[in-house]
C-alpha positions in Angstrom: 14.1 -16.3 11.6 10.5 -17.1 12.0 9.4 -19.7 14.6 6.4 -22.0 14.3 3.5 -22.5 16.7 1.3 -25.6 17.2 -0.7 -24.7 14.0 2.5 -24.7 12.0 2.1 -21.0 11.7 5.3 -18.9 11.4 5.9 -16.4 14.2 7.9 -13.4 13.0 9.8 -11.5 15.8 10.6 -8.6 13.5 8.8 -6.3 11.1 9.1 -7.2 7.4 12.1 -5.6 5.8 11.8 -2.1 4.4 13.5 -1.2 1.1 13.8 2.4 0.0 14.1 3.1 -3.7 14.2 6.2 -5.8 15.0 7.6 -9.2 14.3 6.2 -12.7 12.3 3.0 -13.0 15.4 1.0 -14.0 17.3 2.4 -11.0 14.4 1.6 -8.6 14.3 -2.0 -9.9 18.1 -2.3 -9.5 18.0 -0.9 -6.0 15.2 -3.3 -5.0 16.9 -6.3 -6.6 20.1 -5.6 -4.8 18.5 -5.0 -1.4 16.1 -8.0 -1.7 18.5 -10.4 -3.6 17.8 -13.2 -1.2 14.0 -12.8 -1.4 14.0 -12.5 -5.2 16.1 -15.7 -5.7 14.1 -17.6 -3.1 10.7 -16.7 -4.9 12.1 -17.9 -8.2 13.2 -21.2 -6.5 9.7 -21.5 -5.0 8.0 -21.0 -8.4 10.3 -23.5 -10.0 9.4 -26.1 -7.3 5.7 -25.3 -7.7 5.8 -26.1 -11.4 7.7 -29.2 -10.8 5.3 -30.5 -8.2 2.3 -29.6 -10.4 3.7 -31.0 -13.6 1.1 -33.8 -13.6 -1.7 -31.3 -13.8 -0.1 -28.4 -15.7 2.4 -30.3 -17.9 4.6 -27.1 -17.7 8.3 -27.0 -17.2 10.3 -24.0 -16.1 11.7 -23.7 -19.6 8.2 -23.8 -21.2 7.0 -21.3 -18.6 9.8 -18.9 -19.8 8.7 -19.3 -23.4 5.1 -18.6 -22.4 6.0 -15.6 -20.3 8.1 -14.0 -23.2 4.9 -13.8 -25.2 3.4 -11.3 -22.7 6.4 -9.0 -22.6 5.7 -7.2 -25.9 2.3 -6.2 -24.7 3.7 -4.8 -21.5 6.6 -3.1 -23.4 4.2 -1.3 -25.7 2.0 0.2 -23.0 4.3 0.2 -19.9 7.9 0.3 -20.9 8.8 1.9 -17.6 7.6 -1.1 -15.6 9.4 -3.5 -17.9 12.4 -1.4 -17.1 11.7 -1.9 -13.4 11.6 -5.7 -14.1 14.9 -5.5 -16.0 16.5 -3.5 -13.2 15.2 -5.9 -10.6 16.7 -8.9 -12.5 20.0 -7.0 -12.8 20.2 -6.0 -9.2 19.4 -9.5 -8.0 21.7 -11.2 -10.5 19.0 -13.3 -12.0 17.7 -13.8 -15.6 15.0 -11.4 -16.8 13.2 -14.5 -18.2 12.8 -15.8 -14.6 11.4 -12.5 -13.4 9.0 -12.5 -16.4 7.7 -15.9 -15.3 6.9 -14.6 -11.9 4.9 -11.7 -13.3 3.0 -14.0 -15.7 2.6 -16.9 -13.4 -1.2 -16.7 -13.1 -1.5 -16.7 -16.9 1.2 -19.3 -17.4 -0.6 -21.7 -15.1 -4.0 -20.9 -16.7 -5.3 -19.7 -13.3 -5.0 -23.1 -11.8 -3.1 -21.5 -8.9 -4.9 -20.9 -5.6 -8.5 -20.9 -6.5 -9.4 -18.7 -3.5 -7.3 -16.2 -1.6 -7.2 -12.7 -0.3 -9.8 -10.6 1.5 -10.2 -6.8 1.1 -12.4 -4.3 2.7 -12.6 -0.5 3.4 -14.5 2.0 5.4 -14.6 5.8 5.0 -14.9 8.7 7.4 -18.6 8.1 7.9 -17.9 4.7 9.6 -14.7 5.4 11.6 -14.4 6.7 15.2 -11.9 9.3 14.3 -13.1 10.3 10.8 -10.2 8.6 9.1 -10.4 6.6 5.8 -9.2 3.0 6.3 -8.6 0.1 3.9 -7.6 -3.5 4.8 -6.3 -6.5 3.0 -5.2 -10.1 3.9 -2.7 -11.3 1.3 -2.9 -15.1 0.8 -0.3 -16.9 -1.2 2.2 -19.7 -1.2 3.4 -20.5 2.3 6.9 -20.7 1.0 6.8 -17.1 -0.1 6.0 -15.7 3.3 9.6 -15.3 4.2 10.0 -13.1 1.1 7.6 -10.3 2.1 9.1 -6.8 1.7 7.8 -3.3 2.2 8.8 -0.8 -0.5 9.0 2.9 0.0 9.5 4.4 -3.5 10.2 7.8 -4.8 10.0 7.6 -8.5 11.5 10.3 -10.7 8.3 10.8 -12.7 5.4 9.4 -10.6 4.0 9.9 -7.1 5.8 8.4 -4.1 4.2 5.3 -2.7 4.4 2.7 0.1 3.5 -0.8 -0.9 3.9 -4.5 0.0 5.4 -7.1 -2.3 7.3 -10.4 -2.1 10.2 -11.9 -3.9 10.7 -10.8 -7.4 7.4 -9.1 -8.0 6.8 -5.4 -8.6 4.8 -3.7 -5.8 1.1 -3.2 -6.4 -0.7 -3.3 -3.1 -0.3 -0.1 -1.1 -1.0 3.6 -1.3 0.6 6.7 -2.8 1.1 10.4 -1.9 -2.1 11.4 -3.7 -4.1 9.5 -1.2 -5.0 6.5 -3.4 -4.8 3.0 -2.0 -5.2 -0.2 -4.0 -5.9 -3.8 -2.8 -6.0 -6.6 -5.3 -8.1 -9.8 -5.2 -7.7 -12.5 -7.8 -10.8 -13.3 -9.8 -11.3 -16.0 -12.4 -12.9 -15.0 -15.8 -13.2 -17.3 -18.7 -12.0 -14.7 -21.3 -8.3 -14.6 -20.3 -5.9 -14.0 -23.3 -2.4 -13.0 -24.2 -1.8 -9.4 -23.1 -0.5 -7.2 -20.3 0.0 -9.2 -17.1 -2.2 -8.3 -14.3 0.6 -7.4 -11.9 1.8 -4.7 -14.3 -1.7 -3.3 -14.8 -2.1 -3.1 -11.0 1.4 -1.6 -10.6 0.2 1.3 -12.8 -2.6 2.2 -10.3 0.1 3.3 -7.8 1.0 6.1 -10.2 -2.6 7.5 -10.3 -3.3 11.0 -9.0 -7.1 10.8 -9.0 -9.7 8.1 -8.5 -10.6 8.4 -12.2 -7.0 7.9 -13.2 -6.8 4.8 -10.9 -9.9 3.3 -12.4 -8.8 4.0 -16.0 -5.5 2.3 -15.2 -7.2 -1.0 -14.4 -9.1 -1.0 -17.7 -6.1 -0.5 -20.1 -6.6 -2.2 -23.5 -4.9 -5.5 -24.2 -4.9 -6.6 -20.6 -4.4 -10.3 -20.2 -7.1 -10.8 -17.6 -8.1 -8.9 -14.5 -8.2 -8.5 -10.7 -10.8 -7.0 -8.5 -9.2 -3.6 -7.7 -10.5 -2.2 -4.4 -9.6 1.5 -4.8 -9.9 3.8 -1.9 -9.3 7.6 -1.9 -8.5 9.8 1.0 -11.8 11.8 0.3 -13.7 8.7 1.4 -14.5 7.5 -2.2 -14.4 3.7 -2.4 -14.7 1.6 -5.6 -14.4 -2.1 -6.5 -13.4 -2.4 -10.1 -14.1 -5.9 -11.2 -12.0 -6.6 -14.3 -11.6 -9.4 -16.8 -9.7 -9.4 -20.1 -12.6 -7.8 -22.0 -15.2 -6.7 -19.5 -15.5 -4.7 -16.3 -17.9 -3.4 -13.7 -17.5 -0.6 -11.1 -19.1 -1.1 -7.7 -19.4 2.0 -5.4 -19.3 2.1 -1.6 -22.3 4.3 -1.3 -22.9 3.2 2.3 -19.3 4.1 3.3 -17.9 0.6 3.1 -16.9 -2.1 0.6 -15.9 -5.8 0.9 -14.5 -8.1 -1.8 -12.9 -11.5 -2.0 -12.2 -13.7 -5.0 -15.5 -13.9 -6.9 -17.4 -11.4 -9.0 -20.3 -9.6 -7.4 -21.7 -7.7 -10.5 -24.3 -9.8 -12.4 -22.8 -9.2 -15.8 -19.3 -10.3 -14.5 -20.8 -13.4 -12.8 -21.8 -14.6 -16.3 -18.1 -14.9 -17.3 -16.8 -16.4 -14.1 -14.9 -19.7 -14.6 -15.9 -22.6 -12.4 -17.8 -20.6 -9.7 -18.5 -23.8 -7.7 -14.8 -24.2 -7.1 -14.5 -20.9 -5.1 -17.2 -21.4 -2.4 -14.6 -20.5 0.2 -14.4 -17.0 -1.3 -18.2 -16.6 -0.9 -18.0 -17.7 2.7 -15.2 -15.2 3.5 -17.1 -12.4 1.7 -20.3 -12.8 3.6 -18.4 -13.3 6.9 -16.3 -10.1 6.4 -19.4 -8.2 5.1 -21.3 -9.1 8.3 -18.5 -7.9 10.5 -17.9 -4.7 8.6 -21.6 -3.8 8.7 -22.0 -4.9 12.4 -19.7 -2.1 13.7 -21.2 1.4 13.5 -17.8 3.0 14.0 -14.6 1.3 13.0 -11.1 1.7 14.2 -7.8 0.2 13.0 -8.2 -2.4 15.8 -11.7 -3.4 14.7 -10.4 -4.0 11.1 -7.5 -6.0 12.5 -9.9 -8.1 14.5 -11.8 -9.0 11.3 -8.4 -9.9 9.7 -7.9 -12.5 12.5 -11.2 -14.2 12.0 -11.3 -18.0 11.8 -14.8 -18.8 10.8 -14.6 -21.6 8.1 -11.1 -22.5 9.3 -8.7 -23.3 7.6 -10.2 -21.4 4.6 -11.0 -18.5 6.8 -10.2 -14.7 6.5 -7.1 -15.5 8.5 -6.1 -18.4 6.3 -3.9 -21.3 7.4 -2.4 -23.9 5.0 -2.9 -27.1 7.0 -3.1 -30.6 5.6 -3.5 -29.4 2.0 -1.8 -31.8 -0.3 -2.6 -30.2 -3.7 0.4 -28.1 -4.6 -1.9 -25.7 -6.5 -4.1 -25.0 -3.5 -1.7 -24.4 -0.7 -2.4 -20.7 0.1 -2.2 -19.1 3.5 -2.2 -15.5 4.8 1.3 -14.3 4.4 0.6 -10.8 5.6 -2.4 -8.6 6.7 -2.4 -4.8 6.4 -4.6 -1.9 7.4 -3.9 1.4 5.6 -4.8 4.7 7.2 -5.0 7.0 4.2 -5.7 10.0 6.4 -2.6 9.5 8.4 -0.6 8.0 5.5 0.3 4.9 7.5 0.5 1.2 6.8 0.0 -1.2 9.7 1.1 -4.7 8.7 1.3 -8.1 10.3 3.9 -10.3 8.7 2.3 -13.7 8.5 -1.1 -14.8 10.1 -2.4 -11.8 12.0 -3.9 -14.1 14.7 -0.3 -14.9 15.8 1.8 -11.9 14.6 2.0 -8.3 15.8 1.3 -5.4 13.5 4.1 -2.9 12.7 3.6 0.6 11.4 5.3 2.1 8.3 4.9 5.8 7.1 5.0 7.3 3.7 7.5 10.1 3.9 6.2 12.4 1.2 
């Protein structure tokens, strides 16, 4: 059980649980659902409670959310039947309804992007900027405080795709991690005004973990009929670093030509800025971006520890890189850092702090492939 400190910050005395899955996509979903049954059910309960508490703003019940989520499934089924199989297996293994799992995967679309208007910070440095010549990527995952207990690490060996090591929570497919071909992905929510019915963002990003080359990874983010988009920070073991800023209909590719990249929750490319919805509401994202950028550029040679130090930063507290959900009454804006990870692509390792990294230790997981 997690304890709390004076900042109401959970302190985790153990690493997040590790679940190993292998085989067909349905089998992997079943194995995950069975192993993480408690986390899956808890995340569904949390999502239900969120919609109930935000009914005044969203006018959406759980039943109406299920109806909305069903509309996205055919798009996913047409392009990614294997990942719909993973969702089905997950529901079977956890003993929950597929419709409930579908809501979790379409939650951003169902709530019309009203959720958490700023969260997550990602950055990467290549061998030109590290003391040991390793390629490193880092990500602070900010989400509902209630979902922090549901964080899980998944070590997957698919029958027909590359093995991968990734983080997820509750009833969601993994999408933030790295694979045996040396490709890592970190996702930051962005807020375009062209969202539509289509393939949910989580399934689009899940497909990136199956990529074998940087080009494959980028193409996966730009699949036709996508519902909206993330920023996908894609890092390759060769030192190639890209930010792929995506919306439902547009995209831009930013390249880490100076050996580093930083991204948060707003668009950087000028053409993408033109379709950003309510940019004035995500000022905190811009503050975090410039703060992280300054720190990444300041160090001439980074290590895992220097990146972890950036992840603990509290400038602009509580909406800092290390984000604390304190005294926030709006149920749609109660995000906090539920984990922070640094991935060493050269060593095939993930170093992850469960909860706020300012208070919790990092634990190391390896990809056995």
